[in-house]
PDB file of the backbone (N, CA, C, O) and the ligand in Angstrom, with CONECT records:
HET     ZN  A 101       1
ATOM      1  N   MET A   1      -7.911 197.370 125.430  1.00  0.00           N
ATOM      2  CA  MET A   1      -7.767 197.979 124.122  1.00  0.00           C
ATOM      3  C   MET A   1      -7.115 196.997 123.115  1.00  0.00           C
ATOM      4  O   MET A   1      -6.064 197.255 122.529  1.00  0.00           O
ATOM      5  N   SER A   2      -7.783 195.911 122.967  1.00  0.00           N
ATOM      6  CA  SER A   2      -7.178 194.947 122.050  1.00  0.00           C
ATOM      7  C   SER A   2      -8.286 194.454 121.056  1.00  0.00           C
ATOM      8  O   SER A   2      -9.081 193.557 121.338  1.00  0.00           O
ATOM      9  N   GLN A   3      -8.261 195.080 119.952  1.00  0.00           N
ATOM     10  CA  GLN A   3      -9.233 194.661 118.934  1.00  0.00           C
ATOM     11  C   GLN A   3      -8.616 193.655 117.998  1.00  0.00           C
ATOM     12  O   GLN A   3      -7.784 193.999 117.158  1.00  0.00           O
ATOM     13  N   GLU A   4      -9.011 192.447 118.138  1.00  0.00           N
ATOM     14  CA  GLU A   4      -8.413 191.428 117.281  1.00  0.00           C
ATOM     15  C   GLU A   4      -9.357 191.104 116.110  1.00  0.00           C
ATOM     16  O   GLU A   4      -9.117 190.205 115.304  1.00  0.00           O
ATOM     17  N   LYS A   5     -10.407 191.865 116.066  1.00  0.00           N
ATOM     18  CA  LYS A   5     -11.286 191.647 114.954  1.00  0.00           C
ATOM     19  C   LYS A   5     -10.706 192.219 113.662  1.00  0.00           C
ATOM     20  O   LYS A   5     -10.341 193.392 113.585  1.00  0.00           O
ATOM     21  N   PRO A   6     -10.635 191.382 112.688  1.00  0.00           N
ATOM     22  CA  PRO A   6     -10.023 191.898 111.402  1.00  0.00           C
ATOM     23  C   PRO A   6     -10.905 192.918 110.707  1.00  0.00           C
ATOM     24  O   PRO A   6     -12.131 192.833 110.777  1.00  0.00           O
ATOM     25  N   THR A   7     -10.303 193.857 110.054  1.00  0.00           N
ATOM     26  CA  THR A   7     -11.092 194.832 109.339  1.00  0.00           C
ATOM     27  C   THR A   7     -11.476 194.207 108.010  1.00  0.00           C
ATOM     28  O   THR A   7     -10.655 193.644 107.285  1.00  0.00           O
ATOM     29  N   ILE A   8     -12.746 194.333 107.732  1.00  0.00           N
ATOM     30  CA  ILE A   8     -13.232 193.782 106.472  1.00  0.00           C
ATOM     31  C   ILE A   8     -13.668 194.917 105.526  1.00  0.00           C
ATOM     32  O   ILE A   8     -14.456 195.786 105.899  1.00  0.00           O
ATOM     33  N   VAL A   9     -13.170 194.884 104.376  1.00  0.00           N
ATOM     34  CA  VAL A   9     -13.570 195.815 103.366  1.00  0.00           C
ATOM     35  C   VAL A   9     -14.191 195.088 102.202  1.00  0.00           C
ATOM     36  O   VAL A   9     -14.015 193.880 102.044  1.00  0.00           O
ATOM     37  N   ASN A  10     -14.909 195.815 101.398  1.00  0.00           N
ATOM     38  CA  ASN A  10     -15.518 195.190 100.238  1.00  0.00           C
ATOM     39  C   ASN A  10     -14.722 195.475  99.000  1.00  0.00           C
ATOM     40  O   ASN A  10     -14.310 196.611  98.764  1.00  0.00           O
ATOM     41  N   CYS A  11     -14.505 194.477  98.223  1.00  0.00           N
ATOM     42  CA  CYS A  11     -13.791 194.637  96.974  1.00  0.00           C
ATOM     43  C   CYS A  11     -14.517 195.658  96.067  1.00  0.00           C
ATOM     44  O   CYS A  11     -15.689 195.460  95.747  1.00  0.00           O
ATOM     45  N   PRO A  12     -13.863 196.701  95.669  1.00  0.00           N
ATOM     46  CA  PRO A  12     -14.486 197.745  94.846  1.00  0.00           C
ATOM     47  C   PRO A  12     -15.002 197.160  93.540  1.00  0.00           C
ATOM     48  O   PRO A  12     -15.898 197.738  92.923  1.00  0.00           O
ATOM     49  N   GLN A  13     -14.485 196.079  93.123  1.00  0.00           N
ATOM     50  CA  GLN A  13     -14.910 195.541  91.841  1.00  0.00           C
ATOM     51  C   GLN A  13     -16.092 194.590  91.953  1.00  0.00           C
ATOM     52  O   GLN A  13     -17.114 194.784  91.295  1.00  0.00           O
ATOM     53  N   CYS A  14     -15.957 193.568  92.780  1.00  0.00           N
ATOM     54  CA  CYS A  14     -17.019 192.577  92.825  1.00  0.00           C
ATOM     55  C   CYS A  14     -17.792 192.641  94.112  1.00  0.00           C
ATOM     56  O   CYS A  14     -18.853 192.028  94.226  1.00  0.00           O
ATOM     57  N   GLY A  15     -17.268 193.399  95.125  1.00  0.00           N
ATOM     58  CA  GLY A  15     -18.053 193.671  96.298  1.00  0.00           C
ATOM     59  C   GLY A  15     -17.970 192.580  97.363  1.00  0.00           C
ATOM     60  O   GLY A  15     -18.645 192.692  98.386  1.00  0.00           O
ATOM     61  N   ILE A  16     -17.189 191.557  97.171  1.00  0.00           N
ATOM     62  CA  ILE A  16     -17.108 190.536  98.228  1.00  0.00           C
ATOM     63  C   ILE A  16     -16.224 191.035  99.349  1.00  0.00           C
ATOM     64  O   ILE A  16     -15.342 191.863  99.123  1.00  0.00           O
ATOM     65  N   PRO A  17     -16.451 190.535 100.568  1.00  0.00           N
ATOM     66  CA  PRO A  17     -15.687 190.971 101.718  1.00  0.00           C
ATOM     67  C   PRO A  17     -14.227 190.556 101.581  1.00  0.00           C
ATOM     68  O   PRO A  17     -13.920 189.429 101.193  1.00  0.00           O
ATOM     69  N   VAL A  18     -13.357 191.463 101.900  1.00  0.00           N
ATOM     70  CA  VAL A  18     -11.908 191.187 101.864  1.00  0.00           C
ATOM     71  C   VAL A  18     -11.322 191.602 103.200  1.00  0.00           C
ATOM     72  O   VAL A  18     -11.567 192.692 103.718  1.00  0.00           O
ATOM     73  N   VAL A  19     -10.531 190.671 103.734  1.00  0.00           N
ATOM     74  CA  VAL A  19      -9.886 190.931 105.003  1.00  0.00           C
ATOM     75  C   VAL A  19      -8.704 191.859 104.801  1.00  0.00           C
ATOM     76  O   VAL A  19      -7.802 191.619 103.998  1.00  0.00           O
ATOM     77  N   TRP A  20      -8.760 192.942 105.581  1.00  0.00           N
ATOM     78  CA  TRP A  20      -7.688 193.974 105.427  1.00  0.00           C
ATOM     79  C   TRP A  20      -6.496 193.478 106.257  1.00  0.00           C
ATOM     80  O   TRP A  20      -6.412 193.700 107.465  1.00  0.00           O
ATOM     81  N   GLY A  21      -5.614 192.822 105.581  1.00  0.00           N
ATOM     82  CA  GLY A  21      -4.477 192.317 106.302  1.00  0.00           C
ATOM     83  C   GLY A  21      -3.472 191.643 105.367  1.00  0.00           C
ATOM     84  O   GLY A  21      -3.584 191.740 104.144  1.00  0.00           O
ATOM     85  N   ASP A  22      -2.503 190.968 105.950  1.00  0.00           N
ATOM     86  CA  ASP A  22      -1.487 190.352 105.106  1.00  0.00           C
ATOM     87  C   ASP A  22      -2.017 189.227 104.276  1.00  0.00           C
ATOM     88  O   ASP A  22      -1.423 188.808 103.283  1.00  0.00           O
ATOM     89  N   VAL A  23      -3.154 188.749 104.713  1.00  0.00           N
ATOM     90  CA  VAL A  23      -3.698 187.597 103.929  1.00  0.00           C
ATOM     91  C   VAL A  23      -4.306 188.103 102.606  1.00  0.00           C
ATOM     92  O   VAL A  23      -4.607 187.317 101.708  1.00  0.00           O
ATOM     93  N   SER A  24      -4.474 189.399 102.513  1.00  0.00           N
ATOM     94  CA  SER A  24      -5.030 189.907 101.257  1.00  0.00           C
ATOM     95  C   SER A  24      -4.029 190.868 100.602  1.00  0.00           C
ATOM     96  O   SER A  24      -4.132 192.082 100.776  1.00  0.00           O
ATOM     97  N   PRO A  25      -3.100 190.350  99.879  1.00  0.00           N
ATOM     98  CA  PRO A  25      -2.075 191.190  99.258  1.00  0.00           C
ATOM     99  C   PRO A  25      -2.626 192.160  98.224  1.00  0.00           C
ATOM    100  O   PRO A  25      -1.948 193.113  97.839  1.00  0.00           O
ATOM    101  N   PHE A  26      -3.809 191.929  97.789  1.00  0.00           N
ATOM    102  CA  PHE A  26      -4.375 192.774  96.715  1.00  0.00           C
ATOM    103  C   PHE A  26      -5.446 193.692  97.272  1.00  0.00           C
ATOM    104  O   PHE A  26      -6.209 194.288  96.511  1.00  0.00           O
ATOM    105  N   ARG A  27      -5.513 193.815  98.602  1.00  0.00           N
ATOM    106  CA  ARG A  27      -6.512 194.676  99.192  1.00  0.00           C
ATOM    107  C   ARG A  27      -6.370 196.093  98.633  1.00  0.00           C
ATOM    108  O   ARG A  27      -5.266 196.515  98.289  1.00  0.00           O
ATOM    109  N   PRO A  28      -7.458 196.815  98.545  1.00  0.00           N
ATOM    110  CA  PRO A  28      -8.822 196.423  98.975  1.00  0.00           C
ATOM    111  C   PRO A  28      -9.507 195.483  97.975  1.00  0.00           C
ATOM    112  O   PRO A  28     -10.697 195.196  98.103  1.00  0.00           O
ATOM    113  N   PHE A  29      -8.765 195.016  97.001  1.00  0.00           N
ATOM    114  CA  PHE A  29      -9.384 194.116  96.066  1.00  0.00           C
ATOM    115  C   PHE A  29      -9.279 192.667  96.575  1.00  0.00           C
ATOM    116  O   PHE A  29      -8.429 192.343  97.405  1.00  0.00           O
ATOM    117  N   CYS A  30     -10.136 191.838  96.072  1.00  0.00           N
ATOM    118  CA  CYS A  30     -10.172 190.448  96.547  1.00  0.00           C
ATOM    119  C   CYS A  30      -9.132 189.632  95.816  1.00  0.00           C
ATOM    120  O   CYS A  30      -8.698 188.589  96.306  1.00  0.00           O
ATOM    121  N   SER A  31      -8.735 190.086  94.671  1.00  0.00           N
ATOM    122  CA  SER A  31      -7.787 189.310  93.895  1.00  0.00           C
ATOM    123  C   SER A  31      -7.032 190.179  92.910  1.00  0.00           C
ATOM    124  O   SER A  31      -7.372 191.338  92.674  1.00  0.00           O
ATOM    125  N   LYS A  32      -6.015 189.591  92.355  1.00  0.00           N
ATOM    126  CA  LYS A  32      -5.252 190.385  91.399  1.00  0.00           C
ATOM    127  C   LYS A  32      -6.052 190.804  90.179  1.00  0.00           C
ATOM    128  O   LYS A  32      -5.850 191.867  89.592  1.00  0.00           O
ATOM    129  N   LYS A  33      -6.970 189.916  89.829  1.00  0.00           N
ATOM    130  CA  LYS A  33      -7.852 190.197  88.693  1.00  0.00           C
ATOM    131  C   LYS A  33      -8.621 191.436  88.907  1.00  0.00           C
ATOM    132  O   LYS A  33      -8.676 192.305  88.037  1.00  0.00           O
ATOM    133  N   CYS A  34      -9.228 191.539  90.066  1.00  0.00           N
ATOM    134  CA  CYS A  34     -10.012 192.753  90.326  1.00  0.00           C
ATOM    135  C   CYS A  34      -9.125 193.984  90.362  1.00  0.00           C
ATOM    136  O   CYS A  34      -9.517 195.057  89.905  1.00  0.00           O
ATOM    137  N   GLN A  35      -7.970 193.828  90.888  1.00  0.00           N
ATOM    138  CA  GLN A  35      -7.039 194.926  90.977  1.00  0.00           C
ATOM    139  C   GLN A  35      -6.667 195.485  89.563  1.00  0.00           C
ATOM    140  O   GLN A  35      -6.630 196.687  89.301  1.00  0.00           O
ATOM    141  N   LEU A  36      -6.399 194.480  88.691  1.00  0.00           N
ATOM    142  CA  LEU A  36      -6.022 194.865  87.354  1.00  0.00           C
ATOM    143  C   LEU A  36      -7.170 195.525  86.595  1.00  0.00           C
ATOM    144  O   LEU A  36      -6.967 196.438  85.795  1.00  0.00           O
ATOM    145  N   ILE A  37      -8.371 195.042  86.867  1.00  0.00           N
ATOM    146  CA  ILE A  37      -9.564 195.663  86.230  1.00  0.00           C
ATOM    147  C   ILE A  37      -9.646 197.131  86.670  1.00  0.00           C
ATOM    148  O   ILE A  37      -9.905 198.024  85.864  1.00  0.00           O
ATOM    149  N   ASP A  38      -9.427 197.346  87.923  1.00  0.00           N
ATOM    150  CA  ASP A  38      -9.536 198.723  88.399  1.00  0.00           C
ATOM    151  C   ASP A  38      -8.439 199.628  87.853  1.00  0.00           C
ATOM    152  O   ASP A  38      -8.656 200.814  87.604  1.00  0.00           O
ATOM    153  N   LEU A  39      -7.319 199.075  87.683  1.00  0.00           N
ATOM    154  CA  LEU A  39      -6.180 199.842  87.160  1.00  0.00           C
ATOM    155  C   LEU A  39      -6.327 200.068  85.660  1.00  0.00           C
ATOM    156  O   LEU A  39      -5.631 200.893  85.068  1.00  0.00           O
ATOM    157  N   GLY A  40      -7.227 199.336  85.073  1.00  0.00           N
ATOM    158  CA  GLY A  40      -7.404 199.521  83.593  1.00  0.00           C
ATOM    159  C   GLY A  40      -6.443 198.698  82.762  1.00  0.00           C
ATOM    160  O   GLY A  40      -6.350 198.845  81.543  1.00  0.00           O
ATOM    161  N   GLU A  41      -5.755 197.855  83.436  1.00  0.00           N
ATOM    162  CA  GLU A  41      -4.801 197.028  82.716  1.00  0.00           C
ATOM    163  C   GLU A  41      -5.447 195.766  82.184  1.00  0.00           C
ATOM    164  O   GLU A  41      -4.921 195.094  81.297  1.00  0.00           O
ATOM    165  N   TRP A  42      -6.558 195.476  82.730  1.00  0.00           N
ATOM    166  CA  TRP A  42      -7.231 194.250  82.342  1.00  0.00           C
ATOM    167  C   TRP A  42      -7.613 194.311  80.862  1.00  0.00           C
ATOM    168  O   TRP A  42      -7.341 193.374  80.112  1.00  0.00           O
ATOM    169  N   ALA A  43      -8.238 195.400  80.445  1.00  0.00           N
ATOM    170  CA  ALA A  43      -8.619 195.495  79.049  1.00  0.00           C
ATOM    171  C   ALA A  43      -7.836 196.613  78.399  1.00  0.00           C
ATOM    172  O   ALA A  43      -8.384 197.503  77.747  1.00  0.00           O
ATOM    173  N   ASP A  44      -6.552 196.534  78.598  1.00  0.00           N
ATOM    174  CA  ASP A  44      -5.663 197.623  78.112  1.00  0.00           C
ATOM    175  C   ASP A  44      -5.788 197.791  76.636  1.00  0.00           C
ATOM    176  O   ASP A  44      -5.993 198.905  76.153  1.00  0.00           O
ATOM    177  N   GLU A  45      -5.675 196.749  75.927  1.00  0.00           N
ATOM    178  CA  GLU A  45      -5.706 196.842  74.462  1.00  0.00           C
ATOM    179  C   GLU A  45      -7.073 197.348  74.003  1.00  0.00           C
ATOM    180  O   GLU A  45      -7.174 198.241  73.162  1.00  0.00           O
ATOM    181  N   GLU A  46      -8.114 196.760  74.574  1.00  0.00           N
ATOM    182  CA  GLU A  46      -9.440 197.197  74.187  1.00  0.00           C
ATOM    183  C   GLU A  46      -9.679 198.663  74.356  1.00  0.00           C
ATOM    184  O   GLU A  46     -10.293 199.335  73.527  1.00  0.00           O
ATOM    185  N   LYS A  47      -9.157 199.142  75.489  1.00  0.00           N
ATOM    186  CA  LYS A  47      -9.361 200.538  75.830  1.00  0.00           C
ATOM    187  C   LYS A  47      -8.649 201.431  74.806  1.00  0.00           C
ATOM    188  O   LYS A  47      -9.200 202.439  74.363  1.00  0.00           O
ATOM    189  N   ARG A  48      -7.459 201.064  74.448  1.00  0.00           N
ATOM    190  CA  ARG A  48      -6.674 201.906  73.528  1.00  0.00           C
ATOM    191  C   ARG A  48      -7.364 201.939  72.154  1.00  0.00           C
ATOM    192  O   ARG A  48      -7.384 202.965  71.474  1.00  0.00           O
ATOM    193  N   ILE A  49      -7.906 200.831  71.785  1.00  0.00           N
ATOM    194  CA  ILE A  49      -8.544 200.796  70.473  1.00  0.00           C
ATOM    195  C   ILE A  49      -9.897 201.486  70.506  1.00  0.00           C
ATOM    196  O   ILE A  49     -10.284 202.180  69.566  1.00  0.00           O
ATOM    197  N   ALA A  50     -10.611 201.280  71.614  1.00  0.00           N
ATOM    198  CA  ALA A  50     -11.957 201.780  71.695  1.00  0.00           C
ATOM    199  C   ALA A  50     -12.002 203.306  71.685  1.00  0.00           C
ATOM    200  O   ALA A  50     -12.723 203.942  70.916  1.00  0.00           O
ATOM    201  N   GLY A  51     -11.189 203.853  72.584  1.00  0.00           N
ATOM    202  CA  GLY A  51     -11.289 205.311  72.652  1.00  0.00           C
ATOM    203  C   GLY A  51      -9.969 205.956  73.013  1.00  0.00           C
ATOM    204  O   GLY A  51      -9.448 205.714  74.102  1.00  0.00           O
ATOM    205  N   ALA A  52      -9.428 206.752  72.153  1.00  0.00           N
ATOM    206  CA  ALA A  52      -8.187 207.455  72.427  1.00  0.00           C
ATOM    207  C   ALA A  52      -8.230 208.891  71.839  1.00  0.00           C
ATOM    208  O   ALA A  52      -7.345 209.305  71.091  1.00  0.00           O
ATOM    209  N   PRO A  53      -9.274 209.607  72.203  1.00  0.00           N
ATOM    210  CA  PRO A  53      -9.428 210.980  71.672  1.00  0.00           C
ATOM    211  C   PRO A  53      -8.600 211.970  72.494  1.00  0.00           C
ATOM    212  O   PRO A  53      -8.912 213.160  72.532  1.00  0.00           O
ATOM    213  N   ASP A  54      -7.591 211.503  73.122  1.00  0.00           N
ATOM    214  CA  ASP A  54      -6.850 212.378  73.991  1.00  0.00           C
ATOM    215  C   ASP A  54      -5.713 213.074  73.258  1.00  0.00           C
ATOM    216  O   ASP A  54      -5.267 214.149  73.659  1.00  0.00           O
ATOM    217  N   MET A  55      -5.258 212.465  72.205  1.00  0.00           N
ATOM    218  CA  MET A  55      -4.071 213.007  71.522  1.00  0.00           C
ATOM    219  C   MET A  55      -4.507 214.001  70.438  1.00  0.00           C
ATOM    220  O   MET A  55      -3.812 214.988  70.199  1.00  0.00           O
ATOM    221  N   SER A  56      -5.620 213.760  69.795  1.00  0.00           N
ATOM    222  CA  SER A  56      -6.009 214.579  68.640  1.00  0.00           C
ATOM    223  C   SER A  56      -6.933 215.697  69.077  1.00  0.00           C
ATOM    224  O   SER A  56      -7.643 216.266  68.248  1.00  0.00           O
ATOM    225  N   ASP A  57      -6.940 216.012  70.316  1.00  0.00           N
ATOM    226  CA  ASP A  57      -7.875 217.057  70.811  1.00  0.00           C
ATOM    227  C   ASP A  57      -7.150 218.346  71.133  1.00  0.00           C
ATOM    228  O   ASP A  57      -7.767 219.337  71.524  1.00  0.00           O
ATOM    229  N   SER A  58      -5.835 218.327  70.968  1.00  0.00           N
ATOM    230  CA  SER A  58      -5.090 219.555  71.351  1.00  0.00           C
ATOM    231  C   SER A  58      -4.693 220.291  70.078  1.00  0.00           C
ATOM    232  O   SER A  58      -3.852 219.820  69.312  1.00  0.00           O
ATOM    233  N   ASP A  59      -5.297 221.432  69.866  1.00  0.00           N
ATOM    234  CA  ASP A  59      -4.992 222.168  68.665  1.00  0.00           C
ATOM    235  C   ASP A  59      -3.879 223.203  68.979  1.00  0.00           C
ATOM    236  O   ASP A  59      -3.989 224.381  68.637  1.00  0.00           O
ATOM    237  N   GLY A  60      -2.879 222.749  69.597  1.00  0.00           N
ATOM    238  CA  GLY A  60      -1.797 223.609  69.853  1.00  0.00           C
ATOM    239  C   GLY A  60      -1.989 224.376  71.214  1.00  0.00           C
ATOM    240  O   GLY A  60      -1.551 225.514  71.381  1.00  0.00           O
ATOM    241  N   TRP A  61      -2.624 223.721  72.103  1.00  0.00           N
ATOM    242  CA  TRP A  61      -2.822 224.359  73.418  1.00  0.00           C
ATOM    243  C   TRP A  61      -1.541 224.442  74.170  1.00  0.00           C
ATOM    244  O   TRP A  61      -1.040 225.524  74.475  1.00  0.00           O
ATOM    245  N   SER A  62      -1.004 223.265  74.474  1.00  0.00           N
ATOM    246  CA  SER A  62       0.261 223.296  75.197  1.00  0.00           C
ATOM    247  C   SER A  62       1.180 222.267  74.620  1.00  0.00           C
ATOM    248  O   SER A  62       2.095 221.772  75.278  1.00  0.00           O
ATOM    249  N   GLU A  63       0.928 221.965  73.420  1.00  0.00           N
ATOM    250  CA  GLU A  63       1.820 220.941  72.760  1.00  0.00           C
ATOM    251  C   GLU A  63       3.019 221.604  72.146  1.00  0.00           C
ATOM    252  O   GLU A  63       3.953 220.939  71.697  1.00  0.00           O
ATOM    253  N   ASP A  64       2.994 222.912  72.125  1.00  0.00           N
ATOM    254  CA  ASP A  64       4.129 223.618  71.508  1.00  0.00           C
ATOM    255  C   ASP A  64       5.286 223.796  72.480  1.00  0.00           C
ATOM    256  O   ASP A  64       5.420 224.824  73.144  1.00  0.00           O
ATOM    257  N   ASN A  65       6.081 222.805  72.538  1.00  0.00           N
ATOM    258  CA  ASN A  65       7.151 222.877  73.476  1.00  0.00           C
ATOM    259  C   ASN A  65       8.469 222.344  72.897  1.00  0.00           C
ATOM    260  O   ASN A  65       9.489 222.340  73.586  1.00  0.00           O
TER     261      ASN A  65
HETATM  262 ZN    ZN A 101     -13.086 191.339  93.631  1.00  0.00          ZN2+
END
């Protein structure tokens, strides 16, 4: 019962194989870049400018507090 074969996952962003282990600190992503992209921090400013219809959509639903 000794599986020394490393687990390989695919990076959700670019799809390249990533070793699931200490060698891949950003797993399941291949790199920090892909991780940031997934978290939405990569284009943080762009996203905020592009679309933020979240605040002006509440006509007093639960904002009255
Ligand atoms: Zn990647």
